[in-house]
DSSP file (Angstrom, degrees, kcal/mol; ACC not computed):
  #  RESIDUE AA STRUCTURE BP1 BP2  ACC     N-H-->O    O-->H-N    N-H-->O    O-->H-N    TCO  KAPPA ALPHA  PHI   PSI    X-CA   Y-CA   Z-CA
    1    1 A M              0   0    0      0, 0.0    36,-1.8     0, 0.0    37,-0.3   0.000 360.0 360.0 360.0 134.5  166.2  138.0   81.0
    2    2 A A  E     -A   36   0A   0     34,-0.2     2,-0.7    35,-0.1    34,-0.2  -0.686 360.0-144.5 -92.0 139.9  164.7  138.2   77.5
    3    3 A K  E     -A   35   0A   0     32,-3.2    32,-1.8    -2,-0.3     2,-0.6  -0.915  19.0-140.8-101.3 112.2  166.2  140.3   74.8
    4    4 A N  E     -A   34   0A   0     -2,-0.7    30,-0.2    30,-0.2    29,-0.1  -0.635  19.2-176.2 -79.1 117.2  163.3  141.6   72.7
    5    5 A V        -     0   0    0     28,-1.7    -1,-0.2    -2,-0.6    29,-0.1   0.881   9.6-169.2 -80.8 -40.6  164.3  141.6   69.0
    6    6 A N        +     0   0    0     27,-0.6     2,-0.4     1,-0.1    28,-0.1   0.755  46.0 112.9  57.6  31.0  161.1  143.2   67.9
    7    7 A K    >   -     0   0    0     26,-0.2     3,-0.6     3,-0.2    26,-0.2  -0.969  55.2-155.6-131.2 117.5  161.7  142.6   64.2
    8    8 A T  T 3  S+     0   0    0     -2,-0.4    22,-0.2     1,-0.2    -1,-0.1   0.884  94.3  47.8 -58.4 -40.7  159.4  140.1   62.4
    9    9 A E  T 3  S+     0   0    0     20,-0.1     2,-0.5     2,-0.0    -1,-0.2   0.691  91.0  92.8 -79.3 -17.7  162.0  139.2   59.7
   10   10 A W    <   +     0   0    0     -3,-0.6    23,-0.2    23,-0.1    -3,-0.2  -0.651  49.6 173.3 -82.1 126.3  164.9  138.7   62.1
   11   11 A I        -     0   0    0     -2,-0.5     5,-0.1    -6,-0.0    -3,-0.0  -0.999  34.2-115.3-130.2 129.8  165.3  135.1   63.2
   12   12 A P    >>  -     0   0    0      0, 0.0     3,-1.8     0, 0.0     4,-0.7  -0.317  30.3-113.9 -62.1 149.7  168.3  133.9   65.3
   13   13 A L  H >> S+     0   0    0      1,-0.3     3,-1.2     2,-0.2     4,-0.6   0.870 114.9  57.3 -53.3 -42.9  170.5  131.4   63.4
   14   14 A F  H 34 S+     0   0    0      1,-0.2     4,-0.3     2,-0.1    -1,-0.3   0.711 108.1  48.6 -65.2 -17.8  169.7  128.5   65.8
   15   15 A L  H <> S+     0   0    0     -3,-1.8     4,-2.6     1,-0.1    -1,-0.2   0.552  87.1  86.2 -97.3  -9.8  166.0  129.0   65.0
   16   16 A K  H <X S+     0   0    0     -3,-1.2     4,-2.6    -4,-0.7     5,-0.2   0.902  88.4  49.9 -61.6 -43.4  166.3  129.0   61.2
   17   17 A D  H  X S+     0   0    0     -4,-0.6     4,-3.1     2,-0.2     5,-0.3   0.927 112.3  48.0 -59.8 -45.1  166.1  125.2   60.7
   18   18 A T  H  >>S+     0   0    0     -4,-0.3     4,-2.7     2,-0.2     5,-1.0   0.919 110.7  51.5 -62.3 -43.8  163.0  125.0   62.9
   19   19 A K  I  <>S+     0   0    0     -4,-2.6     5,-3.0     1,-0.2     4,-0.4   0.937 115.5  41.6 -57.5 -47.6  161.4  127.9   61.0
   20   20 A E  I  <5S+     0   0    0     -4,-2.6     5,-0.4     3,-0.2    -2,-0.2   0.918 119.6  42.2 -68.5 -44.1  162.1  126.1   57.7
   21   21 A K  I  <5S+     0   0    0     -4,-3.1    -2,-0.2    -5,-0.2    -3,-0.2   0.847 131.5  17.1 -75.1 -34.9  161.2  122.6   58.8
   22   22 A L  I  <5S+     0   0    0     -4,-2.7     4,-0.3    -5,-0.3    -3,-0.2   0.879 130.5  29.3-103.3 -54.5  158.0  123.4   60.8
   23   23 A F  I > XS+     0   0    0     -5,-1.0     5,-2.4    -4,-0.4     3,-1.1   0.856 110.4  57.9 -89.0 -37.1  156.6  126.8   60.1
   24   24 A D  G > <S+     0   0    0     -5,-3.0     3,-1.5     1,-0.3    -1,-0.2   0.837  97.9  65.3 -63.3 -31.0  157.5  127.6   56.5
   25   25 A R  G 3 5S+     0   0    0     -5,-0.4    -1,-0.3    -6,-0.3    -2,-0.2   0.792 111.0  36.3 -60.0 -27.7  155.7  124.5   55.4
   26   26 A F  G < 5S-     0   0    0     -3,-1.1    -1,-0.3    -4,-0.3    -2,-0.2   0.267 114.3-116.1-107.6   9.1  152.4  126.0   56.6
   27   27 A E  T < 5 +     0   0    0     -3,-1.5    -3,-0.2     1,-0.2    -2,-0.1   0.904  63.0 152.9  54.5  45.5  153.4  129.6   55.6
   28   28 A L      < -     0   0    0     -5,-2.4    -1,-0.2    -9,-0.2     2,-0.2  -0.922  35.5-144.2-109.0 116.0  153.3  130.7   59.2
   29   29 A P        -     0   0    0      0, 0.0    21,-0.5     0, 0.0     2,-0.5  -0.514  11.6-129.0 -78.0 145.5  155.6  133.6   60.2
   30   30 A L  E     - B   0  49A   0    -22,-0.2     2,-0.3    -2,-0.2    19,-0.2  -0.809  34.4-178.7 -88.8 131.5  157.4  133.8   63.5
   31   31 A T  E     + B   0  48A   0     17,-2.6    17,-2.8    -2,-0.5   -23,-0.1  -0.866  52.2  23.9-128.9 163.9  156.8  137.1   65.3
   32   32 A N  E    S-     0   0A   0     -2,-0.3     2,-0.3    15,-0.2    -1,-0.2   0.859  73.4-171.6  52.5  43.5  157.9  138.7   68.5
   33   33 A V  E     -     0   0A   0    -26,-0.2   -28,-1.7   -23,-0.2   -27,-0.6  -0.501   4.7-177.0 -68.6 127.1  161.0  136.6   68.8
   34   34 A Q  E     -AB   4  46A   0     12,-2.8    12,-2.2    -2,-0.3     2,-0.3  -0.989  18.8-139.9-130.6 123.8  162.7  137.1   72.1
   35   35 A I  E     -AB   3  45A   0    -32,-1.8   -32,-3.2    -2,-0.4     2,-0.8  -0.615   8.6-145.5 -79.0 137.4  166.0  135.5   73.1
   36   36 A E  E >   -A    2   0A   0      8,-2.5     3,-1.2    -2,-0.3     8,-0.3  -0.865  13.8-169.0-104.9  98.0  166.3  134.2   76.7
   37   37 A S  G >  S+     0   0    0    -36,-1.8     3,-1.2    -2,-0.8    -1,-0.1   0.751  76.3  64.6 -64.7 -27.6  169.9  134.9   77.5
   38   38 A E  G 3  S+     0   0    0    -37,-0.3    -1,-0.3     1,-0.3     3,-0.2   0.775 110.1  37.3 -70.4 -23.8  170.0  132.9   80.8
   39   39 A S  G X >S+     0   0    0     -3,-1.2     3,-1.9     1,-0.1     5,-1.4  -0.173  74.7 133.2-115.8  39.4  169.3  129.6   79.0
   40   40 A N  G X 5 +     0   0    0     -3,-1.2     3,-1.7     1,-0.3    -1,-0.1   0.738  62.5  68.4 -67.5 -21.0  171.4  130.2   75.9
   41   41 A E  G 3 5S+     0   0    0      1,-0.3    -1,-0.3    -3,-0.2    -2,-0.1   0.681 105.3  44.5 -69.8 -13.3  173.0  126.8   76.1
   42   42 A Y  G < 5S-     0   0    0     -3,-1.9    16,-2.8    14,-0.1    -1,-0.3   0.111 117.9-114.6-108.8  17.5  169.6  125.4   75.3
   43   43 A D  T < 5 -     0   0    0     -3,-1.7    -3,-0.2    14,-0.2     2,-0.1   0.891  49.0-165.8  50.6  44.3  169.0  128.1   72.5
   44   44 A A      < +     0   0    0     -5,-1.4    -8,-2.5    -8,-0.3     2,-0.3  -0.369  24.8 129.8 -70.2 133.7  166.2  129.5   74.7
   45   45 A C  E     -BC  35  56A   0     11,-1.5    11,-3.1   -10,-0.3     2,-0.3  -0.965  37.9-140.6-163.2 171.6  163.7  131.9   73.2
   46   46 A H  E     +BC  34  55A   0    -12,-2.2   -12,-2.8    -2,-0.3     2,-0.3  -0.987  25.5 155.3-141.4 155.0  160.0  132.5   72.8
   47   47 A F  E     - C   0  54A   0      7,-2.5     7,-3.2    -2,-0.3     2,-0.4  -0.911  33.3-104.9-160.3 179.4  157.9  133.8   69.9
   48   48 A Q  E     -BC  31  53A   0    -17,-2.8   -17,-2.6    -2,-0.3     2,-0.4  -0.928  12.9-168.6-122.5 148.4  154.5  133.8   68.4
   49   49 A V  E >  S-BC  30  52A   0      3,-2.1     3,-2.5    -2,-0.4     2,-0.2  -0.958  77.3 -44.4-131.5 113.4  153.0  132.0   65.5
   50   50 A K  T 3  S-     0   0    0    -21,-0.5   -19,-0.1    -2,-0.4   -22,-0.0  -0.497 124.4 -29.0  56.7-124.8  149.6  133.5   64.7
   51   51 A N  T 3  S+     0   0    0     -2,-0.2     2,-0.6    -3,-0.1    -1,-0.3   0.248 114.2 111.1-102.4  13.4  148.0  133.7   68.2
   52   52 A I  E <   -C   49   0A   0     -3,-2.5    -3,-2.1    39,-0.1     2,-0.6  -0.782  59.4-147.6 -91.7 122.8  150.0  130.8   69.6
   53   53 A K  E     -C   48   0A   0     -2,-0.6    38,-2.6    -5,-0.2    39,-2.2  -0.812  21.0-168.4 -92.5 121.4  152.7  131.7   72.2
   54   54 A I  E     -Cd  47  92A   0     -7,-3.2    -7,-2.5    -2,-0.6     2,-0.5  -0.917  17.7-159.8-119.6 134.2  155.6  129.3   71.9
   55   55 A R  E     -Cd  46  93A   0     37,-2.6    39,-2.7    -2,-0.4     2,-0.4  -0.964  22.0-156.3-110.2 127.3  158.6  128.8   74.2
   56   56 A Y  E     +Cd  45  94A   0    -11,-3.1   -11,-1.5    -2,-0.5     2,-0.3  -0.826  19.0 166.6-113.0 141.2  161.5  127.0   72.5
   57   57 A R  E     - d   0  95A   0     37,-2.2    39,-2.8    -2,-0.4     2,-0.5  -0.986  28.3-136.0-143.3 150.8  164.4  125.0   73.7
   58   58 A K  E     - d   0  96A   0    -16,-2.8    39,-0.2    -2,-0.3     2,-0.1  -0.947  29.7-128.7-104.3 126.6  167.0  122.7   72.1
   59   59 A A        -     0   0    0     37,-2.9     2,-0.4    -2,-0.5    39,-0.3  -0.398  19.7-131.6 -73.7 150.7  167.5  119.5   74.0
   60   60 A K  E     -G   69   0B   0      9,-3.3     9,-2.8    -2,-0.1     2,-0.3  -0.830  12.4-121.9-107.3 142.5  171.1  118.4   75.0
   61   61 A I  E     -G   68   0B   0     -2,-0.4     7,-0.2     7,-0.2     5,-0.1  -0.632  21.5-155.7 -77.1 134.9  172.6  115.0   74.5
   62   62 A T    >   -     0   0    0      5,-0.8     3,-0.8     3,-0.4    -1,-0.0  -0.971   9.1-144.3-113.6 127.6  173.9  113.5   77.7
   63   63 A P  T 3  S+     0   0    0      0, 0.0    -1,-0.1     0, 0.0    -2,-0.0   0.754  91.5  42.5 -67.2 -26.8  176.7  110.9   77.1
   64   64 A K  T 3  S+     0   0    0      2,-0.1     2,-0.3     1,-0.0     0, 0.0   0.542 108.9  55.5-101.3  -5.8  175.8  108.4   79.8
   65   65 A K  S <  S-     0   0    0     -3,-0.8    -3,-0.4     2,-0.2     2,-0.1  -0.936  80.5-111.2-129.3 150.2  172.0  108.2   79.5
   66   66 A T  S    S+     0   0    0     -2,-0.3     2,-0.1    -5,-0.1    -2,-0.1  -0.426  84.5  25.6 -68.7 151.4  169.5  107.4   76.8
   67   67 A G  S    S-     0   0    0     -2,-0.1    -5,-0.8    63,-0.1     2,-0.3  -0.296  89.2 -83.0  88.2-176.0  167.4  110.3   75.7
   68   68 A L  E     -GH  61 131B   0     63,-2.7    63,-2.5    -7,-0.2     2,-0.4  -0.808  31.2-127.4-126.0 167.2  168.2  114.0   75.9
   69   69 A F  E     +GH  60 130B   0     -9,-2.8    -9,-3.3    -2,-0.3     2,-0.3  -0.927  23.3 177.5-121.1 142.9  167.9  116.6   78.6
   70   70 A V  E     - H   0 129B   0     59,-2.1    59,-2.4    -2,-0.4     2,-0.4  -0.995  18.2-138.9-142.0 146.9  166.1  120.0   78.5
   71   71 A T  E     - H   0 128B   0     -2,-0.3    57,-0.3    57,-0.2     2,-0.2  -0.833  13.6-177.8-106.4 146.6  165.5  122.7   81.1
   72   72 A L        +     0   0    0     55,-3.0    12,-1.1    -2,-0.4     2,-0.3  -0.731  36.0 124.5-139.7  87.0  162.3  124.7   81.6
   73   73 A W  E     -I   83   0C   0     -2,-0.2     2,-0.3    10,-0.2     8,-0.1  -0.935  33.1-168.4-142.4 165.7  162.8  127.3   84.3
   74   74 A K  E     -I   82   0C   0      8,-2.7     8,-2.7    -2,-0.3     2,-0.4  -0.886  31.1-102.8-141.3 170.8  162.5  131.0   84.9
   75   75 A R  E     -I   81   0C   0     -2,-0.3     6,-0.2     6,-0.2     2,-0.0  -0.855  31.9-142.3 -99.7 137.0  163.6  133.4   87.7
   76   76 A N    >   -     0   0    0      4,-2.7     3,-2.0    -2,-0.4    -1,-0.0  -0.190  41.6 -81.5 -83.7-174.5  161.1  134.6   90.2
   77   77 A Q  T 3  S+     0   0    0      1,-0.3    -1,-0.1     2,-0.1    -2,-0.0   0.710 131.7  54.2 -64.5 -20.5  161.0  138.1   91.6
   78   78 A L  T 3  S-     0   0    0      2,-0.2    -1,-0.3     0, 0.0     3,-0.1   0.419 119.8-108.7 -91.7   0.6  163.7  137.1   94.2
   79   79 A G  S <  S+     0   0    0     -3,-2.0     2,-0.4     1,-0.3    -2,-0.1   0.580  75.1 136.1  84.7  10.0  166.0  135.9   91.4
   80   80 A I        -     0   0    0      1,-0.1    -4,-2.7     0, 0.0    -1,-0.3  -0.729  57.8-115.0 -93.4 138.6  165.6  132.3   92.3
   81   81 A T  E     +I   75   0C   0     -2,-0.4    -6,-0.2    -6,-0.2    46,-0.1  -0.468  42.2 166.1 -73.2 143.5  165.1  129.7   89.6
   82   82 A E  E     -I   74   0C   0     -8,-2.7    -8,-2.7    -2,-0.2     3,-0.1  -0.980  39.5 -90.0-150.9 156.5  161.8  127.9   89.5
   83   83 A P  E     -I   73   0C   0      0, 0.0   -10,-0.2     0, 0.0    44,-0.2  -0.259  53.1 -92.7 -63.5 155.5  159.9  125.7   87.0
   84   84 A F        -     0   0    0    -12,-1.1    36,-2.9    42,-0.4     2,-0.3  -0.313  44.7-129.2 -61.8 157.4  157.5  127.4   84.5
   85   85 A D  B >   -j  120   0D   0     34,-0.3     3,-1.9    -3,-0.1    36,-0.2  -0.817  13.1-122.8-113.9 149.5  153.9  127.6   85.8
   86   86 A K  T 3  S+     0   0    0     34,-2.9     4,-0.2    -2,-0.3    35,-0.1   0.742 114.0  60.4 -61.9 -20.6  150.7  126.6   84.0
   87   87 A K  T 3  S+     0   0    0     33,-0.3    -1,-0.3     2,-0.1    34,-0.1   0.577  80.9 112.6 -82.8  -9.8  149.6  130.2   84.5
   88   88 A D  S <  S-     0   0    0     -3,-1.9     2,-2.1     1,-0.1    22,-0.0  -0.238  85.3-104.9 -62.6 154.4  152.5  131.5   82.4
   89   89 A N  S    S+     0   0    0      2,-0.0     2,-0.4     0, 0.0    -1,-0.1  -0.356  83.6 111.2 -82.6  59.2  151.7  133.1   79.1
   90   90 A T        -     0   0    0     -2,-2.1   -36,-0.2    -4,-0.2     3,-0.1  -1.000  39.3-179.2-133.3 134.1  152.9  130.2   77.0
   91   91 A D  S    S+     0   0    0    -38,-2.6    19,-1.7    -2,-0.4     2,-0.4   0.821  72.9  27.9 -96.5 -41.4  150.7  127.9   74.9
   92   92 A I  E     -dE  54 109A   0    -39,-2.2   -37,-2.6    17,-0.2     2,-0.6  -0.964  58.8-153.2-128.5 138.5  153.2  125.5   73.4
   93   93 A Y  E     -dE  55 108A   0     15,-3.2    15,-2.4    -2,-0.4     2,-0.6  -0.958  20.5-162.6-108.7 111.7  156.6  124.3   74.6
   94   94 A L  E     -dE  56 107A   0    -39,-2.7   -37,-2.2    -2,-0.6     2,-0.5  -0.862   5.6-170.7-103.3 116.6  158.6  123.3   71.5
   95   95 A I  E     -dE  57 106A   0     11,-2.6    11,-2.9    -2,-0.6     2,-0.3  -0.936   9.6-150.5-113.7 120.0  161.7  121.2   72.1
   96   96 A S  E     -dE  58 105A   0    -39,-2.8   -37,-2.9    -2,-0.5     2,-0.4  -0.690  10.5-166.9 -89.3 137.7  164.1  120.6   69.3
   97   97 A T  E     + E   0 104A   0      7,-3.0     7,-2.3    -2,-0.3     2,-0.3  -0.985  12.3 172.3-125.8 138.4  166.1  117.3   69.1
   98   98 A N  E     + E   0 103A   0     -2,-0.4     2,-0.4   -39,-0.3     5,-0.2  -0.897  16.0 153.7-146.1 110.4  169.0  116.7   66.8
   99   99 A Q  E >   - E   0 102A   0      3,-2.5     3,-1.9    -2,-0.3    -2,-0.0  -0.965  65.4 -16.9-149.6 122.3  170.9  113.4   67.3
  100  100 A K  T 3  S-     0   0    0     -2,-0.4     3,-0.1     1,-0.3    -1,-0.1   0.875 128.2 -47.8  52.2  44.2  173.0  111.3   65.0
  101  101 A G  T 3  S+     0   0    0      1,-0.3     2,-0.4     0, 0.0    -1,-0.3   0.501 114.1 119.0  78.6   3.7  171.6  112.9   61.9
  102  102 A K  E <   -E   99   0A   0     -3,-1.9    -3,-2.5     2,-0.0     2,-0.4  -0.851  44.3-164.6-105.6 140.1  168.0  112.6   63.1
  103  103 A I  E     +E   98   0A   0     -2,-0.4    54,-2.2    -5,-0.2    55,-0.5  -0.975  18.5 148.4-127.5 134.4  165.9  115.7   63.7
  104  104 A G  E     -EF  97 156A   0     -7,-2.3    -7,-3.0    -2,-0.4     2,-0.4  -0.979  28.9-137.5-157.4 169.5  162.6  115.9   65.5
  105  105 A Y  E     -EF  96 155A   0     50,-2.3    50,-2.6    -2,-0.3     2,-0.5  -0.997   7.0-147.0-136.7 133.9  160.4  118.2   67.7
  106  106 A F  E     -EF  95 154A   0    -11,-2.9   -11,-2.6    -2,-0.4     2,-0.6  -0.886  15.0-165.5 -93.1 129.2  158.4  117.7   70.8
  107  107 A I  E     +E   94   0A   0     46,-3.2     2,-0.4    -2,-0.5   -13,-0.2  -0.825  15.0 178.7-119.9  88.5  155.3  119.9   70.6
  108  108 A F  E     -E   93   0A   0    -15,-2.4   -15,-3.2    -2,-0.6     2,-0.2  -0.757  20.6-141.8 -97.0 133.4  154.0  119.9   74.2
  109  109 A T  E  >  -E   92   0A   0     -2,-0.4     4,-1.9   -17,-0.2   -17,-0.2  -0.538  26.6-116.9 -80.4 158.7  150.9  121.9   75.2
  110  110 A K  H  > S+     0   0    0    -19,-1.7     4,-1.9     1,-0.2     9,-0.2   0.823 114.4  61.4 -65.7 -27.9  151.0  123.5   78.6
  111  111 A Q  H  > S+     0   0    0    -20,-0.3     4,-2.4     2,-0.2    -1,-0.2   0.932 105.8  44.0 -63.8 -45.3  148.1  121.3   79.6
  112  112 A V  H  > S+     0   0    0      1,-0.2     4,-2.0     2,-0.2     6,-0.2   0.900 113.4  50.5 -69.5 -38.6  150.0  118.1   79.1
  113  113 A L  H  <>S+     0   0    0     -4,-1.9     5,-2.4     2,-0.2     6,-1.5   0.835 110.9  50.4 -68.4 -30.1  153.2  119.4   80.8
  114  114 A N  H ><5S+     0   0    0     -4,-1.9     3,-1.4     4,-0.2     9,-0.2   0.938 110.5  48.8 -67.3 -47.6  151.0  120.5   83.8
  115  115 A E  H 3<5S+     0   0    0     -4,-2.4    -2,-0.2     1,-0.3    -1,-0.2   0.840 111.5  50.2 -60.8 -34.2  149.4  117.0   83.9
  116  116 A K  T 3<5S-     0   0    0     -4,-2.0    -1,-0.3    -5,-0.1    -2,-0.2   0.407 116.7-112.4 -88.5   2.3  152.8  115.3   83.8
  117  117 A G  T < 5S+     0   0    0     -3,-1.4     8,-0.4    -4,-0.2    -3,-0.2   0.652  86.3 115.5  80.3  15.0  154.2  117.5   86.6
  118  118 A I  S   <S+     0   0    0     -5,-2.4     8,-2.8     7,-0.2     2,-0.3   0.894  72.9  49.2 -81.7 -43.9  156.7  119.4   84.5
  119  119 A L  S  > S-     0   0    0     -6,-1.5     4,-0.6     6,-0.2     2,-0.3  -0.658  97.8-105.2 -91.0 151.6  155.0  122.8   85.0
  120  120 A T  B  4 S+jk  85 123D   0    -36,-2.9   -34,-2.9    -2,-0.3   -33,-0.3  -0.605  88.8  75.1 -72.8 134.7  154.0  124.0   88.4
  121  121 A G  T  4 S+     0   0    0      2,-2.6    -1,-0.1    -2,-0.3    -6,-0.1  -0.573  99.6  26.3 164.8 -91.5  150.3  123.8   88.8
  122  122 A K  T  4 S+     0   0    0     -3,-0.2     2,-0.2    -2,-0.1    -2,-0.1   0.857 138.4  12.8 -65.6 -35.0  148.8  120.3   89.5
  123  123 A Y  B  < S-k  120   0D   0     -4,-0.6    -2,-2.6    -9,-0.2    -6,-0.1  -0.667  98.0 -86.2-128.8-175.7  152.2  119.4   91.0
  124  124 A E        -     0   0    0     -2,-0.2    -4,-0.2    -4,-0.2    -6,-0.1   0.801  65.3-134.7 -67.9 -30.4  155.3  121.2   92.1
  125  125 A G        -     0   0    0     -8,-0.4     2,-0.3    -6,-0.3    -6,-0.2  -0.146   9.3-105.9  94.5 165.9  156.9  121.3   88.6
  126  126 A K        -     0   0    0     -8,-2.8   -42,-0.4   -42,-0.2     3,-0.1  -0.968   1.5-145.2-133.6 147.0  160.5  120.5   87.4
  127  127 A R  S    S+     0   0    0     -2,-0.3   -55,-3.0     1,-0.2     2,-0.3   0.677  88.4   3.2 -82.2 -19.1  163.3  122.7   86.2
  128  128 A G  E     -H   71   0B   0    -57,-0.3     2,-0.3   -56,-0.1   -57,-0.2  -0.984  64.8-178.4-159.8 160.6  164.4  120.1   83.7
  129  129 A F  E     -H   70   0B   0    -59,-2.4   -59,-2.1    -2,-0.3     2,-0.3  -0.985  29.2-100.7-159.6 164.5  163.5  116.7   82.4
  130  130 A R  E     -H   69   0B   0     -2,-0.3     2,-0.4   -61,-0.2   -61,-0.2  -0.670  28.9-161.7 -91.5 144.3  164.5  113.9   80.0
  131  131 A I  E     -H   68   0B   0    -63,-2.5   -63,-2.7    -2,-0.3    16,-0.1  -0.947   5.4-154.0-125.0 150.3  162.9  113.4   76.6
  132  132 A Y        -     0   0    0     -2,-0.4   -66,-0.0   -65,-0.2    -2,-0.0  -0.875  10.1-152.2-129.1  97.4  163.0  110.3   74.5
  133  133 A P    >   -     0   0    0      0, 0.0     3,-1.6     0, 0.0    18,-0.1  -0.152  36.7 -99.5 -61.0 164.9  162.6  110.8   70.7
  134  134 A S  T 3  S+     0   0    0      1,-0.3    17,-0.0    17,-0.1    22,-0.0   0.767 121.6  58.6 -60.3 -27.0  161.2  107.9   68.7
  135  135 A W  T 3  S+     0   0    0      2,-0.0    -1,-0.3     0, 0.0     2,-0.2   0.641  87.4  92.9 -80.9 -13.3  164.6  106.7   67.6
  136  136 A D    <   -     0   0    0     -3,-1.6    -4,-0.1     1,-0.0   -70,-0.0  -0.551  62.4-155.1 -78.2 145.8  165.8  106.2   71.2
  137  137 A K        -     0   0    0     -2,-0.2     7,-0.1   -70,-0.0    -3,-0.1  -0.778  14.0-158.4-121.0  84.6  165.4  102.8   72.8
  138  138 A P        -     0   0    0      0, 0.0    -6,-0.0     0, 0.0   -73,-0.0  -0.249   6.3-157.0 -63.3 152.7  165.3  103.3   76.6
  139  139 A N        +     0   0    0      5,-0.0     2,-0.3   -73,-0.0     3,-0.0   0.225  63.8  70.8-120.5  14.2  166.1  100.3   78.7
  140  140 A N  S  > S-     0   0    0      1,-0.1     4,-2.3     0, 0.0     5,-0.2  -0.949  81.6-116.7-130.0 158.2  164.4  101.0   82.0
  141  141 A K  H  > S+     0   0    0     -2,-0.3     4,-2.5     1,-0.2     5,-0.2   0.876 111.3  49.7 -59.9 -44.5  160.8  101.0   83.0
  142  142 A Q  H  > S+     0   0    0      1,-0.2     4,-2.5     2,-0.2    -1,-0.2   0.917 112.4  47.6 -63.4 -43.2  160.5  104.7   83.9
  143  143 A A  H  > S+     0   0    0      2,-0.2     4,-2.7     1,-0.2    -1,-0.2   0.886 112.2  50.0 -65.6 -38.6  162.1  105.9   80.7
  144  144 A I  H  X S+     0   0    0     -4,-2.3     4,-2.1     2,-0.2    -2,-0.2   0.919 111.3  48.8 -65.0 -43.5  159.9  103.6   78.6
  145  145 A T  H  X S+     0   0    0     -4,-2.5     4,-1.5    -5,-0.2    -2,-0.2   0.913 112.7  48.5 -61.2 -43.4  156.8  104.9   80.4
  146  146 A T  H  X S+     0   0    0     -4,-2.5     4,-2.4     1,-0.2     3,-0.2   0.928 110.8  49.8 -63.4 -46.1  158.0  108.5   79.7
  147  147 A Q  H  X S+     0   0    0     -4,-2.7     4,-2.3     1,-0.2    -1,-0.2   0.874 105.0  60.0 -61.0 -36.3  158.7  107.8   76.1
  148  148 A N  H  < S+     0   0    0     -4,-2.1     4,-0.3     1,-0.2    -1,-0.2   0.895 112.0  36.4 -62.5 -40.8  155.2  106.2   75.7
  149  149 A W  H >< S+     0   0    0     -4,-1.5     3,-0.8    -3,-0.2    -1,-0.2   0.862 116.8  54.0 -79.3 -33.0  153.4  109.4   76.7
  150  150 A Q  H >< S+     0   0    0     -4,-2.4     3,-2.3     1,-0.2    -2,-0.2   0.823  93.1  70.4 -68.6 -30.2  155.9  111.7   75.0
  151  151 A K  G >< S+     0   0    0     -4,-2.3     3,-1.1     1,-0.3    -1,-0.2   0.743  87.2  66.4 -63.1 -21.1  155.6  110.0   71.6
  152  152 A L  G <  S+     0   0    0     -3,-0.8    -1,-0.3    -4,-0.3    -2,-0.2   0.697 107.5  40.7 -68.0 -17.9  152.1  111.4   71.2
  153  153 A Y  G <  S+     0   0    0     -3,-2.3   -46,-3.2    -4,-0.2     2,-0.4   0.128  96.2 103.6-116.7  17.0  153.7  114.9   71.0
  154  154 A F  E <   -F  106   0A   0     -3,-1.1     2,-0.5   -48,-0.2   -48,-0.2  -0.855  45.8-168.4-110.9 137.2  156.7  114.1   68.8
  155  155 A A  E     -F  105   0A   0    -50,-2.6   -50,-2.3    -2,-0.4     2,-0.7  -0.976  12.8-150.9-122.2 116.0  157.3  114.8   65.1
  156  156 A D  E     +F  104   0A   0     -2,-0.5   -52,-0.3   -52,-0.2     3,-0.2  -0.776  18.5 175.0 -86.2 114.2  160.2  113.1   63.5
  157  157 A L        +     0   0    0    -54,-2.2   -53,-0.2    -2,-0.7    -1,-0.1   0.056  43.8 112.6-109.3  24.0  161.4  115.4   60.6
  158  158 A T  S    S+     0   0    0    -55,-0.5     2,-0.3     3,-0.1    -1,-0.2   0.913  74.4  55.4 -61.5 -42.8  164.4  113.4   59.6
  159  159 A E  S >  S-     0   0    0     -3,-0.2     3,-0.6   -56,-0.1   -57,-0.0  -0.657  83.7-133.1 -91.1 148.4  162.8  112.5   56.3
  160  160 A K  T 3  S+     0   0    0     -2,-0.3     2,-0.5     1,-0.2    -1,-0.1   0.782 100.1  64.7 -71.6 -26.7  161.5  115.3   54.0
  161  161 A D  T 3  S+     0   0    0      2,-0.1    -1,-0.2     3,-0.0    -3,-0.1  -0.173  74.9 162.2 -92.8  43.6  158.2  113.6   53.3
  162  162 A T    <   -     0   0    0     -3,-0.6     2,-1.0    -2,-0.5    -5,-0.1  -0.265  52.9 -98.8 -61.1 145.9  157.0  113.9   57.0
  163  163 A D    >>  -     0   0    0     -7,-0.2     4,-0.9     1,-0.2     3,-0.7  -0.565  37.4-169.8 -68.8 102.1  153.4  113.4   57.7
  164  164 A L  H 3> S+     0   0    0     -2,-1.0     4,-2.6     1,-0.2    -1,-0.2   0.746  77.6  70.1 -70.0 -23.3  152.3  117.1   57.9
  165  165 A D  H 3> S+     0   0    0      1,-0.2     4,-2.3     2,-0.2    -1,-0.2   0.880  96.2  52.4 -62.3 -36.9  148.9  116.1   59.3
  166  166 A S  H <> S+     0   0    0     -3,-0.7     4,-2.1     2,-0.2    -1,-0.2   0.883 110.5  47.7 -67.2 -35.7  150.4  115.0   62.6
  167  167 A I  H  X S+     0   0    0     -4,-0.9     4,-2.1     2,-0.2    -2,-0.2   0.916 109.9  52.6 -69.4 -42.6  152.2  118.4   62.9
  168  168 A R  H  X>S+     0   0    0     -4,-2.6     5,-3.1     1,-0.2     4,-0.5   0.928 110.6  48.6 -54.8 -45.7  149.0  120.3   62.1
  169  169 A K  H ><5S+     0   0    0     -4,-2.3     3,-0.9     3,-0.2    -1,-0.2   0.917 108.9  51.9 -63.1 -44.4  147.3  118.3   64.8
  170  170 A L  H 3<5S+     0   0    0     -4,-2.1    -1,-0.2     1,-0.3    -2,-0.2   0.850 117.3  39.0 -63.3 -34.1  150.0  119.0   67.4
  171  171 A F  H 3<5S-     0   0    0     -4,-2.1    -1,-0.3    -5,-0.1    -2,-0.2   0.414 110.4-122.8 -93.1   1.3  149.8  122.7   66.7
  172  172 A S  T <<5 +     0   0    0     -3,-0.9     2,-0.4    -4,-0.5    -3,-0.2   0.906  56.1 158.9  56.7  44.6  146.0  122.6   66.4
  173  173 A L      < -     0   0    0     -5,-3.1    -1,-0.2    -6,-0.2     2,-0.2  -0.786  35.6-135.2 -98.3 140.3  146.2  124.1   62.9
  174  174 A S              0   0    0     -2,-0.4    -5,-0.0     1,-0.1    -1,-0.0  -0.587 360.0 360.0 -88.6 158.5  143.4  123.7   60.4
  175  175 A K              0   0    0     -2,-0.2    -1,-0.1   -10,-0.0    -2,-0.0   0.481 360.0 360.0 -72.2 360.0  144.1  122.7   56.8
């Protein structure tokens, strides 16, 4: 269940870094911030930037496997969890990663997550999946294949002089 904050200036603490690192650089305000209380261990929320509807999650470190894990699910009308659907009113799925002093963001469109079988649509969809930031070195074929397609949607913001053009492109922002 989402808690509608309905204050443009109010940003939850967990979202402040993302706001500063990604959106303030382009002078883009976050609006309609809504906390999703059921997935609070992933800092779940959704908001808008201009006319772009964004669903946010923070990925979790798993101690025994390379990469991080993130969930993308909702409850249906019967109260059963199910993967998000390509028909849902979300344009971008923004996944924050923070690991060993490195910070980055996966900026996935719903089209790519549909094509990769994460959202329900072309395939059944998944409630969660692994992500592999550029600094991870996976050691099995499936993880390497996954990292290869995911890297097209990843922005490493560890350094302050990050290439802003790549972020503009991922969000489809004009200069």
